[in-house]
C-alpha positions, 0 to 999 in steps of 0.5 A: 305699393298702397302708399303709391296708389293712395298718393296717385289717387290724391294727385289726380283727385281733381278729375273725380271732382270735375266729373262729379261737378259736371254730373251735377251741372248737367242734372244727370241725377235729376233726369234719372230720378224718373227711371232708367234711360239709354245714353241717347235719351240722357244726352238729349235730355241734358243737351250733351254730346253723346260720345263725350257723355259716354266717356263721362258716364263710364267714369261716373259708373266706376265711381258708383254714382250711376249704374249701367245695365247689360242693355245699356241703360243708366240709373242713379245709385243711392250715391248719385241720388245725393246730386238730385235737386230735391234730395234732402241735404243735396250736395248738388250746389256744392258740386256745382260750385266747382264749375265756377272758373274763379274757384278753379283759378283760385286753387290753381294759384294755391302755391303762389298764395302760400309763397306770398301770403296773397289771396289766391283769388287775386293772384296774377295769371301765369 
């Protein structure tokens, strides 16, 4: 069963990348650098829909980037701090790269590229 679980994680791994990339794009770690915030405060600071941000934060908490207190306030963990703009060796630029539509499209055309030898960046739309 471990192999099936591991394979499932690989198959749906893009969801993790998308969530981390969105956290970086919104600047969640930068906002939480000054201390804990409620969901409403965080949503207002990053210009996000509170209900949708709530769902994203649940995933990011499960991934270990952020923590939520029993009072419902969020803080960045040491892992999440790696997405801060001012963090030494910040991975925020790398994470934000995934938000680029050309990057998503190229990876979506990987099968075409492997079959034809064409670059995935110039693959025809399906």
